[in-house]
N, C-alpha and C positions, 0 to 999 in steps of 0.2 A: 802704353808700352809699346815700343817699336822693336822689337829682338828678332835675329834670327835664331830661330831653334834649329838644332840639328838632332834627328832621328838615327840611330845607329844601333846595330847589333852591339850588345855587353860584351866585355872579355871577363877574365878572372881579375886581372887587375883592375876592374871596376867595384869590384864587389866591397872593399872598403868604403868608398865613396856611397853607394847602394845602401849598405848597413847603415851607415850616418844619416843619410836622409830617411829611410824608415823609423828607425829609431827616434828620430824628430818629428816625424808625422805622428806616430803613435803618442809621443809623450806630451805634443801642444794640441793636437787637433782630437785622436780617439777617444783621448783619455777623458772627455766630456761625456761621453756614451757609456763608456767601460770601466771607467775608476783605477784609481791607482793599484790597487792589488793585482788585478787583471791584466792592465798594462803591463805592469812589470813581468808576469808571469809571458806573457806573448812576447816580449824583447827577446829572453832566452833563445827565443828562434830567430832570431834577425841579430845574430854576431856576425861578425866577416866570416868564421866557418860556416855558419848556417845560411847564410846567404850562397855561399861557394858550392855549398852542396847542393841547393837548390838550382842553381844554374845548371847543373850536370843535368838533369831533369826538365830544362825548360829552354825554350827560347825568348831569351831576355832580350829586352831595348832600356835604352834609356834614351833621354832627352837633354841636352845642354845646350847653354846658352855660353858661348866663348870657351872655356874649359871647366865651367861649372856644371855639374851634374842637377838637375831641377825636376828631374822627375824619372819614373822606371815602371815597366810593365812587361809581363810575362804570359805566354802561351804553352800549356803544356800536349798540345795537340788534342784538346777537348774543351778546357776552359781557360779564359782568362786569368792571371793571375798575378798577386803580387802588385798592384796598381797602386802607386803613390805617387803623390807629387809635394814638392817642397810647400809647407804652411805659405811662405811668403809669395810665393806662385800661383796659390790657388784662385782660381774664377778668371785665368788669364790666358786660357785655351791650351794649355799644355796637357793636361787629362786627356780632354777629348784628342788631340792629336796623338797621343799615346795608344788610346782605345780604337783608332781609327787603323792604326797600324795593326793593330793585333786582329782587328775585324777582317781587315785585308787577307792578312795570314790564316786566318781561321777558315777563309771561302776559297783559298787556293785547294787545300785536299778535297773539298764537296762538303764540308758541314753543314747539314741544312739549318742548324741551330747552334749558336754559342752561348756557353752558361759561363757563370761566375758566381763567388761567394761573394757579397757585400757586407761590408760592416754596417753596423745601424747608420753612421757616420755619414756613408757614403750614399745613401739612398736617394736622395734628392739628384745628386749628379747621375746616376744610373738610368733614373726616369727620363732624366733631359735626354740621355741618348737612345732614348727607345726600349729600355731593356723593363721587364715585367716580372711581378715576384713570382716565385712557382712554390715554395714551402722556406719556412724557417729551420734553420740545420743550427744544434745546439753541438759545441766541443766543451763541455762541462759546464761552468757557467757562462761562458762565451755564447752569445747569440747571433748568429750571420743568418742572412737571407738569399736562396738561392734564386739567380735570377736568369732569365733567359732571353734572347733576342735572336730574330729568324735572321740568316747570314746573305740569303741571297733571295731574289727577286729580279728577274729580267736583267740578270749580269751586275745586277749591284746590290750592296748591301740595302737590308730593306730601309727605304726612304732615305738613303744615305748614297747619292752615287760615288763609284769605287773612285779615289783619286785616280788621275792617270799621268803620266807626262804631262799631256796638255795642260792640266790644271796647275800641275805643283813645281813640273821640271824633271822631277825622278819621280819614279815608283816610292811609295811609303815604306815598303819593307824593303827596299836597300837604302843603303845612306841617302839621306835626303836633306837638303838645306831648304828651310820653309820659314819665309818672312812671315811671322805672325799675324801681322797688320793685314797680308795678302792671305791669308785662310780665314780669319775672321770674316772679312769681306766674300769670300768665296761660299762661305759657311750661311751668311743673312742672306747672300744671292740666293741659293738654294731654297731658303726660307719661302722666299717671296713669290 
């Protein structure tokens, strides 16, 4: 896939699309680990009104391909939150791009460690990004995993050089157009 993904700050006008994306991900992906009853209960939190309310206390990003919102992630000053990607866009780099954006934002205020509560479903994704489990967290019947990752090491995210203007054209914490194939190549080059 050779797509141009735009990462930008979400606005309240995006709440409907973000809600639809999250509900679809819950119902098509997370349901495999949590079951229909728990997903139905969780879905009540992700109505348009619920998303809009959460956006008041978080810096929320969306990733879009053209006009189609394909992913979202947020930061509340301490934790990465609400990281979801459309099911048909999984494993294409959208989630990694959103997480790098949040990681950059988290490193700016000088946090030594970024944490997040991962679903069982997303554990493999966060391990690949270098997050380690800290402890299980239970919200009634729902089990999530508190994960963490150091945010700074020599001016870069641990093991991930901070994307700069010379790499991607614009800092990712601002509006940025990133050619996903270029992003993947840079990611592969960093591993070599």
